[in-house]
Backbone bond lengths (Angstrom), bond angles and torsions (degrees), N, CA, C in turn:
res aa  C-N    CA-C-N  psi(-1)  N-CA   C-N-CA  omega(-1)  CA-C   N-CA-C  phi
1 M - - - 1.464 - - 1.534 111.11 -
2 D 1.369 115.68 -42.86 1.471 120.28 178.55 1.514 111.21 -60.91
3 T 1.343 115.62 -38.29 1.464 120.02 -179.27 1.528 110.99 -65.52
4 I 1.326 117.08 -38.60 1.464 121.82 178.60 1.532 110.48 -64.21
5 I 1.336 115.17 -47.09 1.471 120.32 178.75 1.517 110.71 -60.20
6 F 1.321 117.29 -44.17 1.457 122.04 -179.48 1.532 110.53 -63.88
7 T 1.319 116.71 -39.81 1.465 121.38 178.23 1.522 111.30 -63.30
8 V 1.338 115.82 -41.81 1.465 121.36 178.13 1.516 110.50 -62.65
9 I 1.343 116.13 -44.71 1.468 121.60 179.52 1.524 110.66 -62.65
10 T 1.344 117.06 -41.28 1.449 120.91 179.70 1.531 112.24 -63.49
11 F 1.342 115.59 -47.14 1.459 120.15 179.35 1.523 111.81 -66.50
12 F 1.319 117.22 -36.80 1.453 122.03 177.15 1.544 110.02 -62.97
13 T 1.318 115.51 -50.72 1.454 121.21 -176.65 1.509 112.44 -60.31
14 F 1.340 115.15 -57.10 1.466 119.54 -175.46 1.520 112.69 -82.32
15 G 1.342 116.76 -23.74 1.451 120.21 177.92 1.520 110.76 -63.42
16 I 1.340 116.44 -49.17 1.464 121.63 178.99 1.535 109.63 -63.89
17 A 1.337 116.42 -44.29 1.481 119.88 -177.87 1.523 111.09 -63.70
18 I 1.307 117.74 -45.35 1.466 121.43 -177.31 1.538 110.47 -68.64
19 Y 1.337 116.49 -44.67 1.472 120.27 177.60 1.524 110.07 -57.53
20 S 1.334 116.15 -46.89 1.462 121.51 -178.05 1.528 110.83 -64.59
21 F 1.333 116.11 -41.15 1.467 119.99 -178.91 1.528 111.12 -65.77
22 V 1.326 116.82 -43.48 1.473 120.30 178.79 1.515 110.15 -61.01
23 K 1.346 116.53 -43.16 1.467 121.44 179.79 1.525 110.74 -62.77
24 V 1.330 116.18 -45.49 1.454 121.54 179.95 1.535 110.81 -67.19
25 F 1.319 116.72 -49.76 1.465 121.07 -173.28 1.538 112.32 -64.34
26 T 1.334 116.42 -44.38 1.472 118.42 -178.31 1.534 111.52 -65.01
27 T 1.345 115.19 -39.55 1.478 119.41 177.46 1.524 110.47 -68.11
28 Y 1.321 115.90 -44.15 1.470 121.08 179.88 1.526 110.81 -59.76
29 N 1.312 115.72 -45.70 1.480 121.20 -176.90 1.534 111.26 -64.19
30 K 1.316 116.54 -31.47 1.471 120.52 179.71 1.531 111.73 -80.16
31 Y 1.325 115.93 -50.38 1.465 119.59 -170.26 1.515 114.82 -86.75
32 K 1.323 117.92 -7.80 1.465 118.77 174.53 1.528 109.24 -72.98
33 K 1.339 116.12 -16.21 1.483 120.75 179.08 1.530 111.98 -92.96
34 I 1.310 116.54 -4.87 1.472 120.41 -179.05 1.531 109.36 -106.13
35 D 1.331 116.03 117.12 1.454 121.10 -178.32 1.530 111.14 -73.86
36 N 1.331 115.63 145.33 1.471 118.66 172.88 1.535 108.01 -80.78
37 K 1.300 115.83 149.24 1.465 121.60 -172.57 1.533 112.79 -73.00
38 S 1.320 117.44 -12.58 1.465 119.88 176.19 1.529 110.94 -81.97
39 S 1.346 115.41 -11.86 1.478 121.88 -179.65 1.535 111.98 56.74
40 L 1.313 116.07 34.69 1.469 120.82 179.85 1.512 110.08 -106.24
41 S 1.320 115.66 138.54 1.465 120.08 174.89 1.528 109.13 -74.64
42 G 1.331 116.20 166.19 1.449 119.72 178.54 1.509 111.67 -59.50
43 C 1.340 116.36 -38.54 1.463 120.48 178.69 1.540 111.01 -60.88
44 E 1.325 116.08 -44.40 1.476 120.86 -179.67 1.522 111.24 -65.59
45 V 1.319 116.23 -39.87 1.480 121.27 178.56 1.533 109.86 -61.66
46 A 1.333 115.04 -49.06 1.459 120.16 -179.29 1.515 111.77 -59.60
47 L 1.323 117.54 -44.05 1.464 121.60 -178.87 1.524 111.96 -63.90
48 K 1.322 116.79 -37.65 1.461 121.27 179.25 1.533 110.47 -66.83
49 I 1.327 116.82 -43.96 1.469 120.45 -179.78 1.515 110.49 -66.56
50 L 1.333 116.53 -43.17 1.456 120.77 179.60 1.524 111.14 -61.72
51 S 1.316 115.75 -45.61 1.471 120.99 -179.35 1.535 110.39 -61.74
52 N 1.311 116.87 -40.45 1.454 121.31 -178.57 1.534 112.38 -68.04
53 N 1.329 115.68 -17.79 1.477 120.72 179.93 1.523 112.27 -110.75
54 G 1.343 115.74 16.96 1.459 119.58 176.93 1.497 114.13 66.07
55 L 1.338 116.47 33.25 1.471 121.43 -177.83 1.535 111.37 -115.00
56 D 1.323 116.24 47.61 1.458 120.95 179.98 1.536 111.37 -69.24
57 N 1.325 117.31 -11.12 1.464 120.53 -179.98 1.528 112.07 -87.15
58 V 1.335 117.49 -1.41 1.472 121.45 178.28 1.536 109.16 -93.15
59 Y 1.336 115.84 123.33 1.465 119.88 -179.38 1.541 110.09 -85.30
60 V 1.322 115.93 149.25 1.470 122.10 174.45 1.528 106.92 -118.68
61 V 1.324 116.70 117.93 1.459 120.36 -176.38 1.526 111.10 -127.98
62 E 1.314 116.11 160.29 1.446 122.02 178.05 1.539 109.92 -89.57
63 V 1.320 116.38 140.94 1.459 120.79 175.89 1.536 108.21 -130.41
64 K 1.313 115.72 137.34 1.466 119.89 -179.70 1.532 109.67 -75.71
65 G 1.316 115.98 153.55 1.460 120.44 177.13 1.514 111.93 122.05
66 F 1.317 115.20 176.67 1.461 121.93 -176.35 1.512 111.47 -99.10
67 L 1.324 116.41 115.22 1.463 122.45 177.05 1.535 112.82 51.34
68 E 1.324 115.01 50.17 1.466 119.63 179.07 1.530 111.10 -101.57
69 D 1.324 115.91 24.73 1.456 121.25 179.35 1.516 110.40 -63.97
70 H 1.325 117.18 127.43 1.442 120.65 176.93 1.525 111.61 -164.12
71 Y 1.304 115.14 158.47 1.464 121.24 175.29 1.531 108.00 -100.47
72 D 1.316 116.34 123.56 1.465 122.64 -179.89 1.532 107.73 -95.00
73 I 1.311 116.68 99.62 1.454 121.37 -177.68 1.524 111.06 -67.39
74 N 1.326 117.22 -28.04 1.454 120.99 -177.84 1.535 112.46 -69.37
75 R 1.343 115.95 -32.19 1.480 121.36 179.54 1.526 112.38 -111.54
76 N 1.329 117.13 0.10 1.452 122.66 -179.38 1.536 111.25 55.14
77 V 1.324 114.75 50.25 1.468 122.60 -176.35 1.533 110.02 -132.78
78 I 1.336 115.52 136.36 1.464 120.15 171.16 1.510 107.16 -96.83
79 R 1.327 116.10 123.12 1.468 120.72 179.27 1.531 107.70 -107.25
80 L 1.336 114.63 120.58 1.466 119.89 -179.69 1.523 110.05 -113.38
81 S 1.333 115.50 135.51 1.471 119.95 176.41 1.524 109.63 -61.72
82 T 1.330 115.54 159.58 1.476 121.62 -173.24 1.526 112.42 -50.42
83 H 1.335 118.11 -49.19 1.457 120.28 -179.85 1.522 111.42 -61.06
84 T 1.322 116.01 -49.18 1.466 120.62 -178.77 1.527 111.19 -59.28
85 F 1.317 116.07 -42.56 1.459 122.10 -175.39 1.539 111.72 -64.62
86 H 1.344 116.03 -45.56 1.470 120.60 -170.71 1.526 115.91 -96.95
87 E 1.339 116.76 -31.97 1.460 119.39 -169.19 1.548 112.61 -92.05
88 A 1.318 114.53 155.64 1.491 120.86 -179.55 1.518 110.46 -104.76
89 S 1.322 116.57 51.81 1.486 121.12 -178.48 1.532 109.69 -96.45
90 M 1.334 114.88 170.32 1.459 120.43 175.78 1.527 110.49 -64.49
91 I 1.315 116.41 -33.93 1.468 120.95 178.14 1.524 109.47 -64.12
92 S 1.336 116.30 -46.41 1.469 121.06 179.48 1.525 110.87 -59.07
93 L 1.322 114.85 -44.10 1.469 121.30 -179.74 1.513 110.58 -57.65
94 A 1.328 116.51 -51.58 1.458 121.98 -175.84 1.530 112.55 -67.23
95 L 1.326 117.28 -45.62 1.458 120.25 -178.09 1.527 113.04 -67.92
96 A 1.333 115.58 -40.26 1.467 119.79 178.39 1.530 110.00 -62.66
97 A 1.333 115.32 -41.16 1.484 120.45 178.63 1.522 110.44 -64.59
98 K 1.309 116.39 -41.49 1.476 121.33 -179.35 1.527 110.81 -62.15
99 E 1.332 117.45 -47.97 1.466 120.80 -178.31 1.526 110.90 -68.56
100 S 1.323 116.52 -32.45 1.469 120.22 175.90 1.522 110.47 -66.33
101 A 1.317 115.66 -36.57 1.466 120.91 177.05 1.524 110.66 -64.01
102 Y 1.326 116.33 -35.14 1.463 120.36 175.55 1.529 110.31 -63.84
103 A 1.342 116.02 -40.49 1.471 120.06 177.96 1.512 111.09 -62.29
104 I 1.337 116.61 -37.83 1.465 121.59 176.80 1.521 109.82 -63.91
105 K 1.338 115.40 -41.14 1.472 120.49 176.66 1.525 110.30 -60.87
106 G 1.361 114.64 -39.11 1.455 120.05 178.92 1.517 111.86 -63.05
107 K 1.331 115.83 -39.75 1.463 121.41 177.18 1.523 110.62 -63.46
108 N 1.340 115.64 -36.46 1.457 120.85 -179.12 1.540 113.27 -85.83
109 K 1.345 113.78 8.53 1.472 121.79 174.56 1.534 112.84 57.43
110 S 1.341 115.70 51.20 1.473 121.25 177.26 1.541 108.99 -65.57
111 L 1.323 116.28 123.10 1.457 121.21 -178.50 1.518 111.25 -64.30
112 L 1.336 116.75 -43.76 1.459 121.45 -177.90 1.533 110.19 -63.33
113 L 1.335 116.53 -37.36 1.460 120.88 177.83 1.523 111.03 -67.78
114 K 1.324 117.01 -37.58 1.450 121.13 177.14 1.530 110.83 -62.72
115 I 1.326 115.56 -42.08 1.476 120.69 178.54 1.521 109.94 -63.67
116 K 1.348 116.20 -42.40 1.455 120.50 178.62 1.516 110.60 -63.01
117 G 1.338 116.64 -44.51 1.445 121.31 179.73 1.523 112.39 -62.35
118 L 1.320 115.24 -34.58 1.459 121.00 179.95 1.543 112.19 -71.87
119 L 1.330 115.63 -39.59 1.466 120.31 -173.53 1.535 114.46 -93.99
120 L 1.345 117.58 -25.13 1.472 120.40 -172.49 1.530 114.46 -58.05
121 P 1.335 119.95 -43.69 1.477 118.65 179.02 1.528 112.18 -58.01
122 T 1.330 116.19 -40.82 1.468 120.63 178.25 1.526 111.05 -67.64
123 V 1.334 115.88 -41.62 1.471 121.35 179.53 1.520 110.33 -62.22
124 T 1.339 117.32 -39.66 1.459 121.15 178.58 1.515 111.79 -62.98
125 I 1.326 116.47 -44.63 1.462 121.28 178.06 1.524 110.26 -62.51
126 I 1.337 116.25 -43.22 1.456 121.30 179.48 1.525 111.24 -62.36
127 T 1.348 116.67 -34.75 1.470 120.44 178.31 1.524 110.75 -60.92
128 Y 1.327 116.33 -48.35 1.478 120.06 179.44 1.526 111.05 -66.20
129 L 1.331 116.57 -38.78 1.471 119.82 177.82 1.528 110.24 -65.96
130 G 1.330 116.40 -35.61 1.461 120.78 177.62 1.511 112.05 -61.59
131 Y 1.351 116.51 -42.84 1.462 120.45 178.00 1.537 110.69 -67.82
132 A 1.334 115.96 -40.24 1.463 119.49 178.27 1.536 110.02 -62.97
133 G 1.329 114.87 -42.01 1.455 119.16 178.86 1.512 111.95 -65.85
134 L 1.340 116.35 -36.06 1.469 120.79 -179.64 1.532 109.96 -67.25
135 L 1.321 117.16 -41.05 1.455 120.82 178.33 1.518 111.74 -63.41
136 L 1.326 116.24 -42.55 1.460 121.06 178.08 1.524 110.45 -66.51
137 A 1.325 116.04 -39.24 1.477 120.51 179.21 1.522 111.12 -64.54
138 L 1.345 116.25 -41.88 1.459 120.14 178.99 1.523 111.30 -67.16
139 A 1.341 115.51 -36.31 1.471 120.11 178.32 1.524 111.22 -66.52
140 S 1.334 115.66 -36.26 1.463 119.83 -178.56 1.526 111.60 -86.88
141 T 1.346 115.53 -6.87 1.478 122.80 -177.73 1.525 112.87 53.51
142 S 1.327 114.89 30.92 1.463 119.97 178.30 1.535 109.72 -91.69
143 F 1.320 116.37 112.69 1.451 120.78 -177.59 1.530 110.98 -64.75
144 L 1.343 116.35 -31.89 1.454 120.61 179.66 1.528 110.18 -65.50
145 Y 1.323 116.60 -44.40 1.457 121.07 -179.73 1.542 111.08 -68.29
146 I 1.317 115.66 -36.29 1.478 119.31 176.88 1.525 109.47 -62.20
147 K 1.342 116.24 -43.86 1.463 120.52 178.42 1.520 111.71 -61.10
148 M 1.330 115.98 -39.68 1.464 120.76 -179.31 1.530 110.40 -66.23
149 A 1.336 116.43 -44.00 1.470 121.08 -178.45 1.536 111.20 -64.14
150 I 1.316 116.10 -45.37 1.468 120.04 -178.89 1.538 111.00 -70.00
151 S 1.333 116.06 -32.03 1.466 119.42 176.23 1.531 110.82 -63.29
152 V 1.335 116.01 -39.81 1.468 121.37 177.56 1.547 108.96 -60.99
153 M 1.324 115.58 -46.16 1.472 119.96 -178.70 1.528 111.70 -69.32
154 F 1.315 116.66 -27.85 1.463 121.14 175.33 1.527 110.23 -61.70
155 F 1.328 116.47 -44.76 1.474 119.78 179.58 1.518 111.92 -69.93
156 V 1.335 117.44 -29.07 1.474 120.79 173.72 1.528 109.72 -63.38
157 E 1.337 115.53 -48.17 1.466 119.72 -179.30 1.526 110.81 -66.25
158 L 1.307 116.87 -34.90 1.469 122.11 177.36 1.534 110.58 -63.12
159 F 1.330 115.75 -39.89 1.476 120.88 177.08 1.529 110.36 -60.07
160 H 1.337 116.29 -46.47 1.465 120.16 -179.89 1.540 111.46 -66.97
161 L 1.330 115.92 -32.71 1.465 119.92 177.93 1.533 110.73 -66.31
162 I 1.325 115.67 -40.37 1.455 120.61 178.52 1.516 111.18 -65.29
163 M 1.341 116.19 -35.66 1.465 122.34 179.95 1.525 113.53 -84.54
164 F 1.320 116.98 -0.12 1.474 121.79 -174.53 1.527 111.78 -58.60
165 K 1.327 117.23 -34.89 1.466 120.55 -179.34 1.517 110.82 -61.80
166 L 1.310 117.91 -32.12 1.454 121.21 176.96 1.511 110.88 -61.28
167 D 1.330 116.74 -42.55 1.464 121.26 179.31 1.540 111.52 -64.39
168 I 1.321 115.77 -41.49 1.475 120.60 179.49 1.532 109.64 -62.54
169 D 1.340 115.86 -46.70 1.467 121.07 -179.67 1.525 111.04 -63.70
170 A 1.341 116.84 -40.45 1.450 121.82 -178.25 1.537 111.48 -66.03
171 M 1.341 116.39 -39.87 1.454 119.69 178.16 1.531 110.05 -64.49
172 K 1.320 116.78 -42.79 1.460 120.69 179.73 1.518 111.37 -62.80
173 R 1.347 116.60 -45.87 1.468 121.37 -179.43 1.543 109.70 -66.40
174 G 1.320 116.16 -40.66 1.457 120.14 178.76 1.511 112.49 -60.44
175 N 1.315 116.32 -44.98 1.465 121.34 178.20 1.527 111.73 -63.94
176 L 1.326 115.24 -36.78 1.464 120.25 177.97 1.530 110.34 -63.61
177 E 1.337 116.35 -40.60 1.451 121.43 178.74 1.529 110.79 -65.29
178 L 1.318 116.67 -39.23 1.481 120.71 178.71 1.529 111.08 -62.01
179 K 1.332 115.22 -41.86 1.480 119.91 -179.65 1.525 110.40 -70.57
180 K 1.325 116.10 -39.66 1.452 120.94 -179.56 1.531 111.56 -61.18
181 L 1.336 115.80 -40.23 1.463 121.40 -178.95 1.531 112.21 -89.45
182 Q 1.326 115.73 1.14 1.481 122.35 -179.53 1.530 111.12 57.14
183 L 1.332 114.46 41.91 1.461 119.87 177.98 1.528 111.43 -91.94
184 V 1.326 115.81 -3.99 1.458 121.06 177.92 1.534 108.20 -129.57
185 K 1.303 116.26 135.06 1.472 121.41 -178.99 1.536 110.50 -87.70
186 K 1.325 116.16 160.36 1.459 120.35 -179.85 1.523 111.82 -58.45
187 S 1.321 115.86 -36.15 1.473 120.51 -178.39 1.535 111.75 -70.03
188 E 1.338 116.85 -12.04 1.467 120.64 -178.41 1.521 112.91 -101.24
189 L 1.318 117.01 -5.92 1.463 119.82 -173.58 1.524 113.06 -61.23
190 E 1.321 116.88 -39.47 1.465 120.04 179.78 1.531 110.39 -64.68
191 D 1.332 116.34 -44.67 1.475 120.07 177.64 1.523 110.56 -63.93
192 L 1.309 117.37 -39.81 1.460 120.95 179.68 1.515 110.68 -62.10
193 T 1.326 117.16 -40.09 1.467 121.48 178.31 1.518 111.12 -62.97
194 I 1.342 116.70 -43.16 1.465 121.43 179.79 1.521 110.33 -62.78
195 V 1.339 115.68 -47.22 1.461 120.42 -179.50 1.523 111.14 -63.84
196 S 1.318 116.58 -44.46 1.477 121.25 -178.92 1.530 111.77 -62.56
197 N 1.328 116.29 -43.00 1.463 119.99 179.46 1.512 112.79 -62.14
198 A 1.341 115.23 -31.53 1.471 119.29 179.02 1.529 111.48 -80.90
199 M 1.337 116.24 -44.15 1.461 120.24 -174.77 1.513 114.69 -68.44
200 R 1.324 116.62 -17.89 1.463 118.32 178.16 1.547 110.76 -70.61
201 Y 1.337 115.95 -13.82 1.466 120.29 177.69 1.525 112.72 -88.80
202 L 1.338 116.41 5.08 1.450 120.64 -173.68 1.518 113.08 -59.33
203 S 1.328 118.24 -43.96 1.475 120.02 -178.90 1.529 111.13 -67.92
204 L 1.359 116.75 -35.49 1.466 119.69 177.50 1.518 112.23 -67.38
205 A 1.337 115.28 -24.28 1.477 120.10 179.46 1.525 111.58 -87.83
206 S 1.340 117.30 0.75 1.459 120.51 -171.57 1.521 114.68 -61.83
207 L 1.349 117.24 -26.02 1.472 118.70 176.72 1.521 110.91 -61.98
208 I 1.329 116.56 -28.38 1.459 120.71 178.40 1.525 111.93 -94.64
209 T 1.323 116.50 -43.33 1.472 120.20 -176.58 1.528 112.02 -63.99
210 C 1.346 117.48 -31.69 1.466 119.73 179.69 1.522 110.88 -64.46
211 I 1.327 116.76 -36.04 1.464 120.90 178.81 1.532 109.82 -72.97
212 V 1.332 117.11 -42.94 1.469 121.80 177.23 1.526 110.53 -59.80
213 S 1.323 116.74 -42.75 1.452 122.68 -179.52 1.526 110.41 -65.88
214 L 1.328 116.57 -42.48 1.465 121.32 179.74 1.538 110.20 -63.35
215 L 1.325 116.22 -45.73 1.464 120.52 179.14 1.521 110.94 -63.25
216 S 1.342 115.54 -38.05 1.471 120.58 178.90 1.515 110.74 -61.81
217 K 1.322 115.93 -43.60 1.461 120.44 179.80 1.522 111.44 -65.88
218 L 1.325 116.82 -41.22 1.465 121.53 -178.84 1.532 111.76 -66.62
219 L 1.337 115.73 -38.61 1.463 120.36 -178.89 1.526 112.75 -70.58
220 K 1.344 115.97 -25.16 1.460 119.76 -179.05 1.536 112.29 -84.78
221 K 1.318 116.06 -11.85 1.469 120.03 179.72 1.533 110.80 -79.10
């Protein structure tokens, strides 16, 4: 019975993460090559949305790594990955708008966002520790340790699943801001919808993207 439960937990944890990563990665790989018609970089998009909402005190900075775009409520900073920050692609447009929407939520004192901001740094550390523990468990061939490592990662994925509504709301608000500022053309709305629907799975894919990002950083050193 324990083996069945553990198998279900394993498939649930990595099934959601892998599905989300494939959805995000395939869309990202396609639409990062398609320029937005406003010819604005993600940094420029974010600054325009922030300014329009009276958030000139929010900084927009570049962060190295793969799809590490996020709003840091603790430091009031939007961190955009290199591609998002510099390039004028549909991906940059959508992600910059999404993170700007998070900043707007921060201004409006969203309780759920505060909880996420409080717990996310710890969850990120636990994710890396979970992978380290899994590697050690596999090396020692200890089924008990493997179960413990995957159980830790299960709760990480559960955390992101609970916070998933935040991503959905942020994508909707971000797209609304783009339309309000006329930063997206009518001919781009269908593409924006496709990109937005995929990018809202970014946090659920974090179990995979964190490893890809880490490997990317190591390979560039």
